[in-house]
N, C-alpha and C positions, 0 to 999 in steps of 0.2 A: 407315650405310649402307645404301642397299638398291641391288638387282642393277643397277640400270640406273647409278647412280652406279659402282661398283665394276667393273661392265665396261668403265665409262669411262677412270676413271683409272687401273688396272691393266692392262687389252688395246689400250685405242684403238679399244673398238667403240659405237657409237650405236646405240641399242635406241628404237624408237619408243614410245608408249605402248599402241598394238594390241599389239606384240610380248611389252613388260611383262605384260599381260595374260594372252597364251598363256603366258606363262612360270608366272603365277599358277594358272591352270588347270591344266599339266602337274604342279604341285606336289598342288594338292585330288583328283586323280583319282590320283596316284601313292598318296597316303596311304593313300584310301578305298579302291582295290584294295589295298593291300599289308594290309589289317585281315585279307582270307580267303586273301592270295594272296601267298606269300614273296617281294619284287620288291628289298628293300634291308633294311638294318639300321638305315640312317638312317629316324626320326620324327618329327625335330623339324623343320617347316617352314623357318627360319632356317638349319640344318643343310644343309636338301635344297639352298637355293638355293646356298648356298657350295660343296660337296661334289659335287655332282654338276653344278647347270646353270653356276656359274662356273666348275669345273673344266673341263667340257665346253669353255668360249668360248675357256680358253687356248690350246687348239689355231690360233686364231686372230693368236695372236701368233707364230707360227712359220711358218705357209702359209697368204698372203692369199688368200680366196674370192670367186668373185665369182658373179653371175648367170649360165647355163646352165652352169657345171664339175657336175661326177659326184665323188658321194662314196659308198664302202661304206662300210659300221659294221660290224664281225667281230665277232660275240659281243654284240652291243648291251645283250642283258638290255634292262633297262627304257629303253631308246633312248638310253644315253650313250654318246659324244657327241654321236650321229650327230642326234637330234631337237632339241639343244638348237641345235646349228650350224645345220641346217634352218628353227629359226625366226629365226634372227639374222641369218641371209643368204638375203636373197632371192631368188630364183629358181634356186635349187640344183636337183638332183635325186639326190635320197640312196636308195639300196637299206638297208636293216637287215638281217643275216645274224645269225639266232639259232636256236640247235639245241631251244631246249626251247620246248615250244608256248605252256605258261602265259604266258613271256614274249613271245612273238612276238604270242600275242593278246591282250595290254595294249598292246602297240605297234599293233597293227591296230586296238584300242578308239581309245589313244590320237590317234592319225590321224585316226581321223573325227572325235571330241571337239574338235577342236582346229581342224577342217575346212583339214586342213595336205595342197595337191596336189604330185604330181611325189613322192609316198613311196611307196617297194616296200617291202613285209616277206617276206623270202625265207627260211620256217621250213627250213633246212639246216644241217648241219655243214658247219665251215669247208673242210675239205679236199673235200668236195662240190661245195662252194659251186664254188670254183679251178676246178674241173674242166669246169663248164658252160661251152660254148663259147662266147655271146654275154656270161660273164661275166667273160672273161680278158682282161687288156690292156686294162679298158673305163675305168678310173675317175680321176680325177685327184688327189683326196685316196682314201687307205684307212688307216681310222684302227681304233683297240683300245684298248680300259681292259681293266687286269685281266684278259688270257685266257690267258698261258701266257707262260715263258720268253722272250726273246728268240729265241734260237735255234729254236726252236718257232714262234714265234711270225711270223718273217719267212717261213717258208712256206707261214704263211695267207695271207698282207695281198700280199705280192711279183708272184705270178700275177694279181692282181687289177689292180692298177696298170698303167698303160699306159706304154710308154717315157718319160721326161720325169717322169710324174708323182711324189708322194710318200708315202711312208706314213709314219706318225705314231704311234707305242706310248708308249701312257700309263702311266708308271713309279713307284716309289718310289725307296729310297734303293739299291737293287741297280742303277740302270739303265747308270752306268759298266761295273762289272762284266759284266752282261749284255750289253752292246754289246760288249767285248772277248770274250767267250765267241762271238759271231756272226760272226768274221773268217772262216770257212770258209762258214756259211750266206750272207754277204753275197755273196761269192763263186760257189758256184754257182748262186744263185736270180738274180744278176744286178742286185744291191743294192747302193747305196755311201752309207755311212754321212756324213752331213753336218755335224751336230751334236747335243750334248744340251743342251736349252735347260733351266733352275732355273727350278721355279715356285713362288712362293708363294702362298699365299689367306692372306686374313684369318682371324685367330683360329686357323688352322691349323698345329700347331708345327711340324711336319714339311714338307720342300720335297715337292714333284715333280718329276717331269722326263717333258720330251718327248722322245724319240728319232726325231729325224728323219733318214729313208733315201729317194733320192733311186733310181727305177727306172733303168736307163741300158743296159741290155740286155731281151734277149726271158729268159723264163724257160723253162725246158727242160721240155718237153710233161709228163715224168715228175714235176712236181710241179704241185699236190699229191699227197702220197702216200696211200694209201688210209685213213681213218679208224682214228684211232690210232695209227698208225707216226711220226708224227711226233713224239709226246710220249713215244713208247716209244724210238726209237732217230734224237735229233734229228743236224741235220747238225753236224757237227763234235764229237758226242758226250757234251751235256752236259743232263741229262734235266732235266725239272722236280724240283724236290726233296720 
């Protein structure tokens, strides 16, 4: 099957031919840049479709998005999952937050190549982004994939979300344990665990998990702390391995 069929069958996402063409161009640009700039270890187009594009679209299974919503992708790398979500849902306003210059540059290039509107590339560390006044408490959805363990990651995500907004952490097999380790962080940062959703991708043996958190109260102004401190001294005392 192709991306259009998978998206419909697995996540009830309807893609137009124009959107599919953008995904195809995305893959071409990613692999072309990857030949001189290390963006991904996944270099087969079919694998890019499943492990990057389709994996990104899985977020729509747990958080319905629609025109006018504001989305932030923390540590976006080569644009995942923020740009696939932006392509799939017309009318989103998306901010991609990335600390590494070459990855931010690729996202800027790709946004222009795909003629995507209402996309902002914020070249900044997550800790700094969360302390920018016009970024705090702004977003309907804040999402991240493979950035840090959840007790650390929540300190990056929750300050950016508005009250009533959602955060989604895309995780692997450690999702349940990380959620258990995050009780103190959730309490301190104003979040509440909603659910952990298993995601099965075609021809991928391991399950992926979406950890869904709701912002229920304002995050104290001290969070996020200065760059490096969340990972060195996470709330609840469970650092990155």
